[in-house]
DOPADO-179395 format. One record per residue (C-alpha): residue number from 0; residue in three letters; chain; x, y, z. Coordinates in pm, whole numbers. Each point is the difference from the previous one (the first is absolute). Layout:
<rs>
    n  res  chain      px      py      pz
  NUM  ALA      A       X       Y       Z
...
</rs>
This chain:
<rs>
    n  res  chain      px      py      pz
    0  ASP      A   -1236    3377   -1857
    1  SER      A    -179    -257     217
    2  CYS      A     171    -281    -198
    3  ALA      A     354     113      86
    4  ILE      A     143    -194     294
    5  HIS      A     374      76     -32
    6  ASN      A     211     249    -189
    7  ASP      A     361     108     -12
    8  THR      A     226     207    -226
    9  ASP      A     -62    -192    -320
   10  SER      A    -285    -243      61
   11  VAL      A    -359     -30     119
   12  TYR      A    -175    -315     122
   13  PHE      A    -372     -32     -64
   14  SER      A    -256    -236     148
   15  ILE      A    -286     -71    -242
   16  ASN      A    -182    -246     224
   17  GLU      A    -283     245      85
   18  ILE      A     -52      75    -369
   19  LYS      A     -25    -373     -68
   20  LYS      A    -264     -35     273
   21  ARG      A    -200     289    -146
   22  LEU      A       7    -159    -344
   23  ILE      A    -106    -338     135
   24  GLU      A    -289     168     182
   25  SER      A     -93     149    -339
   26  THR      A     -24    -357    -142
   27  VAL      A     338       8    -178
   28  ASN      A     153    -348       7
   29  ILE      A     360     -15     129
   30  LYS      A      59    -364      85
   31  THR      A     215    -172    -260
   32  GLU      A     364      81     -71
   33  ASP      A     -94     150    -338
   34  GLU      A    -263     224     163
   35  TYR      A     257     116     254
   36  ARG      A     254      72    -276
   37  ASP      A    -260     206    -184
   38  PHE      A     -84     189     320
   39  TYR      A     369      73      64
   40  GLN      A      51     125    -354
   41  LYS      A    -296     239      24
   42  MET      A     125     130     337
   43  GLU      A     347      51    -143
   44  ASN      A    -147     199    -288
   45  ILE      A    -200     218     241
   46  PHE      A     302      81     219
   47  GLN      A     232      52    -298
   48  THR      A    -246     242    -159
   49  PHE      A     -45     181     332
   50  PHE      A     377      50      52
   51  ASN      A      58     105    -359
   52  LYS      A    -273     264      31
   53  ILE      A     115     131     339
   54  LEU      A     362      26    -109
   55  GLU      A    -100     178    -319
   56  ILE      A    -206     254     196
   57  ARG      A     292      63     238
   58  ALA      A     237      45    -292
   59  GLN      A    -234     249    -167
   60  LYS      A     -33     202     322
   61  SER      A     379      12      22
   62  LYS      A      21      89    -370
   63  THR      A     225    -294     -78
   64  THR      A     -12    -339    -165
   65  ASN      A     -83    -305     210
   66  LYS      A     291    -244       7
   67  ILE      A    -128    -216     285
   68  LYS      A    -152    -335     -88
   69  PHE      A    -148    -243     248
   70  ASN      A      21    -368     -98
   71  ARG      A    -180    -280     170
   72  GLU      A     248    -237     160
   73  ASN      A    -164    -285     192
   74  ILE      A    -352    -126      51
   75  PHE      A     -35    -186     328
   76  LYS      A    -261    -263      64
   77  ASN      A      33      96     366
   78  MET      A     242     170     240
   79  PHE      A      80      -3     370
   80  CYS      A     135     336     115
   81  PHE      A     204      32     319
   82  ALA      A      79     370     -47
   83  LYS      A      80     240    -279
   84  LYS      A     226    -178    -253
   85  LEU      A       0    -312     218
   86  TYR      A    -223    -264    -154
   87  ILE      A     -35    -337    -165
   88  GLY      A    -227     -70    -294
   89  ASN      A     -96    -239    -279
   90  ILE      A      67     145    -345
   91  ILE      A    -210    -124    -291
   92  ASP      A     122     259    -253
   93  SER      A     342     166      -5
   94  GLU      A      33     264    -273
   95  GLY      A    -204    -215    -236
   96  HIS      A     150    -336      96
   97  LYS      A    -292    -205     131
   98  TYR      A      18    -263     273
   99  PRO      A    -275    -260      57
  100  PHE      A    -231      83     290
  101  ASP      A      83    -333     165
  102  LYS      A     377      57     -39
  103  PRO      A      61     372      58
  104  LYS      A     342     155      41
  105  HIS      A      90      75     362
  106  LYS      A     107     357      70
  107  ILE      A     175      76     330
  108  MET      A      80     366      71
  109  GLY      A     201      78     313
  110  VAL      A    -140    -296     198
  111  GLY      A     244    -247     154
  112  ILE      A    -164    -330     -85
  113  LYS      A     308    -209     -78
  114  LYS      A     230      91     287
  115  SER      A     358    -122       7
  116  THR      A     -69    -130     351
  117  MET      A    -257    -247    -136
  118  PRO      A      80    -354    -113
  119  ASN      A    -100     -68    -360
  120  PHE      A    -324    -182      83
  121  CYS      A    -109     301     210
  122  LYS      A      70     240    -288
  123  ILE      A    -221    -207    -229
  124  ALA      A    -273     -31     264
  125  ALA      A      14     371      89
  126  GLU      A     -46     117    -359
  127  LYS      A    -285    -245     -60
  128  LEU      A    -179      93     323
  129  ALA      A      43     375     -53
  130  PHE      A    -156     -20    -345
  131  ASP      A    -270    -240     119
  132  ILE      A    -101     265     256
  133  CYS      A      14     258    -278
  134  ASN      A    -235    -228    -199
  135  GLY      A    -249      -8     286
  136  ILE      A      46    -321     198
  137  THR      A    -158     -11     345
  138  LYS      A     178      51     331
  139  GLU      A     -63    -364      85
  140  GLU      A     176    -111    -318
  141  ALA      A     293     233      69
  142  ASP      A      25    -125     360
  143  LYS      A      11    -359    -122
  144  THR      A     284      76    -242
  145  ILE      A     209     182     262
  146  LYS      A     -39    -288     247
  147  ALA      A     102    -252    -269
  148  VAL      A     309     204     -94
  149  TYR      A      95      34     369
  150  LYS      A     -33    -378      47
  151  GLN      A     235     -58    -295
  152  TYR      A     232     267     141
  153  CYS      A      26    -176     336
  154  GLU      A      77    -329    -176
  155  SER      A     282     155    -207
  156  SER      A     370     -19      79
  157  ILE      A     174     281     187
  158  ASP      A     221      73    -301
  159  GLU      A    -308      39    -221
  160  ILE      A    -182     253     219
  161  SER      A     301     198     127
  162  ALA      A      58     345    -148
  163  VAL      A     317     123    -171
  164  ILE      A     171     312     127
  165  GLY      A     343     155     -47
  166  ILE      A     237     205     208
  167  SER      A     261     214    -175
  168  ASN      A     174     152     300
  169  TYR      A     -23    -230     300
  170  LYS      A     271     178     201
  171  LYS      A    -172     338     -36
  172  TYR      A    -293    -123     210
  173  ILE      A     181    -261     209
  174  PRO      A     296     193     145
  175  GLN      A     130    -262     243
  176  PRO      A     168    -337     -72
  177  ILE      A    -221    -300      67
  178  ASP      A     200     -93     313
  179  TYR      A    -123     324     159
  180  TYR      A    -363    -112     -36
  181  VAL      A      73    -352     119
  182  LYS      A     152     147     316
  183  ASN      A    -243     289      62
  184  GLY      A    -321    -127    -158
  185  LEU      A    -181      65    -327
  186  GLU      A     -60     372     -50
  187  PHE      A    -175     183    -284
  188  ASP      A      76     361     -80
  189  LYS      A    -256     239    -148
  190  GLY      A      33     126    -355
  191  ASP      A    -150     221    -266
  192  ASN      A     -66    -263    -268
  193  ALA      A    -243    -255     141
  194  SER      A      39    -257    -280
  195  VAL      A     380       6      18
  196  ILE      A     -10     -14     378
  197  PHE      A    -230    -303     -10
  198  GLY      A     249    -180    -220
  199  ALA      A     283      95     233
  200  LYS      A    -196    -121     303
  201  ALA      A     -82    -331    -167
  202  ALA      A     363     -45    -106
  203  LEU      A     134      87     345
  204  THR      A    -245    -243     160
  205  TYR      A     127    -279    -225
  206  ASN      A     366      82      70
  207  TYR      A     -72      24     372
  208  VAL      A    -172    -339      14
  209  VAL      A     275    -164    -206
  210  ALA      A     272     146     227
  211  LYS      A    -191     -58     324
  212  LYS      A     -66    -364     -81
  213  ARG      A     339     -46    -172
  214  LEU      A    -164    -136    -313
  215  LYS      A     211     -84    -302
  216  LEU      A    -183     239    -233
  217  ASN      A     132     285    -213
  218  PRO      A     -69     352     134
  219  ILE      A    -190     274    -184
  220  ASN      A     216     295    -108
  221  ASN      A     -19     299    -238
  222  ASN      A    -173     -39    -336
  223  THR      A    -170    -323     100
  224  LYS      A    -323    -134    -146
  225  MET      A    -185    -182     271
  226  LYS      A    -343    -126      96
  227  TYR      A    -204      72     310
  228  ILE      A    -292    -157     179
  229  TYR      A    -217      93     298
  230  VAL      A      23    -230     300
  231  LEU      A    -211     -45     312
  232  PRO      A     126     178     313
  233  ASN      A      25    -331     190
  234  ASN      A     376     -15     -49
  235  GLU      A     290      64     234
  236  PHE      A     133     310    -177
  237  LYS      A     -74     354     115
  238  TYR      A     103     343    -121
  239  LYS      A     -11     355     127
  240  GLU      A     -28     328    -188
  241  VAL      A     239     287      56
  242  GLY      A    -161     264     223
  243  LYS      A    -270    -235     126
  244  SER      A     -19    -221     305
  245  GLY      A    -105    -361      10
  246  LEU      A      55    -301    -224
  247  ASN      A    -210    -116    -293
  248  PRO      A     -28    -350    -146
  249  VAL      A     157     -52    -341
  250  ASN      A    -278     -40    -259
  251  PHE      A     192      -7    -328
  252  VAL      A     331    -133    -125
  253  ALA      A     197       0    -324
  254  PHE      A     187    -290    -156
  255  LEU      A     213     -75    -305
  256  ASP      A    -119    -201    -301
  257  SER      A    -209    -260     184
  258  TRP      A    -141     -39     351
  259  PRO      A     271    -148     227
  260  LYS      A    -100    -330     156
  261  GLU      A     181     124     312
  262  PHE      A    -279     258      42
  263  ASP      A    -274    -262      21
  264  SER      A      48     -50     374
  265  LEU      A      39     374      65
  266  PHE      A    -295     157    -183
  267  THR      A    -362     -70     -87
  268  ILE      A    -119     162    -323
  269  ASP      A    -277     259      36
  270  TYR      A    -196     -87    -313
  271  GLU      A    -290     231      84
  272  THR      A     209     317      39
  273  MET      A     199     -80    -313
  274  PHE      A    -320     -62    -200
  275  ARG      A    -175     311     128
  276  LYS      A     296     224     -83
  277  SER      A      62    -144    -347
  278  PHE      A    -351     -91    -122
  279  CYS      A    -282     153     203
  280  ALA      A      58     378     -15
  281  LEU      A    -138      35    -354
  282  PHE      A    -313    -197      76
  283  GLU      A     -67     177     327
  284  SER      A      -9     321    -208
  285  MET      A    -237    -160    -250
  286  TYR      A    -222    -131     280
  287  ILE      A     -16     345     163
  288  ILE      A     -79     176    -331
  289  SER      A    -266    -264     -74
  290  LYS      A    -141      55     353
  291  TRP      A      58    -365      82
  292  MET      A     195      91     313
  293  ARG      A      81     305     208
  294  LYS      A     334     177      10
  295  GLY      A     218    -157     267
  296  ASP      A    -153    -347     -33
  297  GLU      A     200    -297    -126
  298  LEU      A     -81    -268    -253
  299  ILE      A    -104    -335     146
  300  LEU      A     253    -258    -120
  301  GLU      A    -143    -319     148
  302  ASP      A    -343    -140      74
  303  SER      A     -73     -10     371
  304  ALA      A     -89    -321     180
  305  LEU      A    -356     137      28
  306  ASP      A     -19      30    -381
  307  GLU      A      99    -364     -36
  308  PHE      A    -262     -99     259
  309  PHE      A    -282     166    -197
  310  TYR      A     116     -73    -353
</rs>
């Protein structure tokens, strides 16, 4: 019972690390890959025998025949659990198919490592870093990787780091023609679906800027695939929200296909916000679970001038 760490309707996850430690303390060698394979096989036999016996006893008490059979699915070299049924892990045996210890099979269950909002190099870096943390790298090593990825991120093109989003019913969320907003100012309505509303806001912002500045760019309409990017608030455009007073600086904007060169003089890209929203959330969770940082803190993306002075 102390080995079970997760269970659901049709599966149980066991940790056998404490048993391994007890055996090592009893002078049993478990160092080489062959010794580990032998240890895993013996543990599988113990658990299989246990379940067979328990299920047989339950069947006898119910005066029926046992038709339930537990089969071992995966053996993980290690796992990193975020919550129940949310984990990543390195599989070295999947239903009898063995993987080398130095090249395990990655298992990702319910964890958003490769987000659609990430450029390809971030997806590769995120998976590698997540599994490196799972394998036991230090916080300092993880910090170094995140800073290196952020540096590459800031050196990438806008088209490469922008995120794709779609809007199926633009007019449902943007009830007025664009001339209304040009005359009365940019205004965002509230809505029930936050993700759809964000897309509508980003699209309206683009259409507003294009119309306001009389740019020769195609507008965004219904059923449009577009990209969006976060921008710094040091721009001339403001918006208000229905039912609220005051104006807010525009901090995101959509665009079609590729970043318009006409926007270069209007907006400054907010690389940090874009990176934190697309890349950092997963690793902030891993840092908190690993007790490397407290909840509410943020990852440090760049070395400070003081760090450079000392190192």
